[in-house]
N, C-alpha and C positions, 0 to 999 in steps of 0.2 A: 924220245917218247917214253915217259916214265911208266905208264900203264901198258905193259907189253901185251896184255890180253884184251885191251880195249874194253874193259868191263863197263866203263862209264863214258858217256859222250864227251868229247873234247869241247872246251868252251872258247878257245882262242879264235878271234876273227880271222877270216880269210882275207887275202889282199883284195879280192874282188868285192868285199863288203865295204870298202872305202870308195864310195861313189863320187868323192871329190876328185879322185885321180882316175886317169884313163888314157885316152889318146891311142896312138898307134900300137903300143904294147898290149893294151887291152883288146883291141881289135884283132891283133895277131893271136892272142890267147883264145879268142872265140873260134878262130880258124883251126887252131891246133886241137881244141876240144872236140872238134868234129872227128878227128882221127881216134881219139880216146873213146868217144861214144861208140864208134864203129867196132873198135877192138873189144870193148866190154859189154856190148849189147844193150846200150842204154835205152834204145827205142822199145825193146820188147815189153817191159813192164807197163808203159803207157798204152800201147796197143792192147795189151791184155786187159787193163783196167777199163779202158773205154769200151771194149767189147762186152765186158760184164754189164756195164750200165746200159749199153745199147740193147742187149738181149733182154734185160729186165724191163726196159721201157717198151718192149713189143717190137723190136727191130724196125724202127721208123725208116722210111726211104729218104728222108731229109734230116740232116743233122748238122748242128753248128757246134764247133769246139773252139774254145779260147785257151791257148797255151800261154800261161802267165809265167814270167821269168824265163822266157824262151831261149835266151842266148842267141845263137845263130839260127836256131829253129830247125837244125838238121834232122833231129829225130822224127820230125813230122813227115818226112818223106815216106817212112814206113806206114804212118797213119793214112796218108793219101793213097798208097798202094792198097792197103786193106780196104778202104772205102770203094775203090774201083772194083776190087774183087767181089765185094758184096753188093755192088750196084747202088751204093749210097751217094746221094747228092750232098757232099760234104763242103761246108763253108768253114774255113779255118782262119782264125785271127791269132796272130802272134803278137804278144805284148811283153815288153820288158821296160824296166825302170831307166836303163841307160841308153843313150843315143848310139853308143858304139855297138851294142848288141843289135839294136834295130837296124843300123846301117848294114851289118853283116847279113841279117835276115832278109832285108830288101834285095841285096845283091844275089843271095842264094835263090830267091823265089821271084826274080824280076819277070820271068816268063810264065808264071803260074797264076791264072786268073782266079783260082779258088782260094788264094791266100791274100790276106790283108795284114799289114804290119802297123802297129800303133805303139807309141810310148805310153805305158800304163803302170800304175802303182797297184799292186795286189790289194792293199788295204783301202783303196778308193774305188774299187769296182762297184758299178751300179748293180742293183738287184736284177737278176735274170738276164745278165748280159749275153749268155749263150746257153745252149742245152747242157753242155758239159764244160766245166772249167778244169783244165789239166795243168799239172806242174811236174816237171821232170828235174830231179836233182836240185830242187829249190829249197825244200823244207829243212834240209840239214844245215842251212845257213842260220837257222833260228834256234833259240833255246826252247825248252819244252813249253813254257807259257806262251811264247810267240807262235809255236807250231799249232797249238790249239786255236789261237786267234786267227792264224793264217788259214787253217782248214775251214773254220767257221766263215771267213770272208769268201772263200772259194765256193762253199755251199750256197751262201746268199747270192753270189753272182751267177748261179746256175739255175736251170729249170728242172734238170733231172738229177744232177749230182756232180761230184768231182772225182777226178782220176789222178792218182799220184804215183810217180815212180821215183824211188830213191835208193840209197846205197845201204847194203848190209854191213854193219860195223864188225869186222872180223880180221884177225891178224893175217890170214892168207890174202885177203883182198888188199889190205894195206901194203903188204910186201909186193904184190903184183903191180899195184899202181905206182909205188915208189920206183920200182925198176923201169916200168914202161914209160913213165914221164921223163925219165932221164935218157931213154933211148930215142924218143920221138920228138923231143922239144928242148930248146934252151931258154924258152920264155920263163921269166921269173914267176908269173902268175901260175903257170902250169906246174912248175917244179915245187913251188911252195904249197899251192892250194890243193893239188891232186891228192897227195897222201893225207893231208889234213881233212879233206872232205870225207875220206873213209873213217877217220877217227871221230868225225862229227856225225856219222851215219847212225843207223837205227838197228835195233833188235826187236824181236816179236813183242817183248814186254813193253817197249816204248810205244808201239802202235796200240797195244791194249789200253795203256793209260790214256793216250790221246782219245781213243774211241769212247772211253768211259766218261770223259769230260765234255764231250760234245752235247749240246742241248738241242731243243726243238725237234726231238725224235730222229735226229740224224743217226745213221747206223754205218759204222766203218767195218769193212772186211779187208783182209790182207792175204797175200800169197807170196811165198818165197819163190823167186824166179832165178834162172841160171845166171851164173857169173856174179853171184853175191849181190842180188838186187831184191827189192820188194816192190810189188804192185799193190796199191791200196785203192779202194773205191768206196765212196760215201754217198749213200742215197739220201735224198731229202725226205 
């Protein structure tokens, strides 16, 4: 890692970005990612961002959320618990480009009637697919131009706005992820992509630039969250 301070976002692709490859190793990676998500509190930013949009929309009693690029979808267990606590009738759709991720999500939520799993492409979302379109740890896979396009696609696919959770690019976070991935997994996706995900993560200036480039009156807010995460929410 040449840039030890991670001043700039890394541009190298992750192994998971090669959608032509997959199979059992990729499915195992999605299972192991659930451990890492729990350790590093990945669910917190999405719940926080969805809550901001929900409050600004007048706290509706019914809410639909589409988690795009869901992976195994495990972070949404926290979203479902939050909805129960608030008395919200939540309908949750989990969407991912790969069948491996969708298969893991179906297994995880096979007994949960509030959850539907669909194989979906972020950039092909229909307008107003859900009240809120959410993405956790998805946007760091894209370069800055693609991040702007991805957020715009999420906003178009929503009725209220979009909720984003992603990684704070920081040397402490990189070191913690490098060590943890080697302790919890031998999977090649996890060991290669985990630290690289941090190097491809964001800082506040990155979010400000994205917000400045969004059109159609969309407004992006962000908040730093514990364990080196960002929560962002974009209103329509």
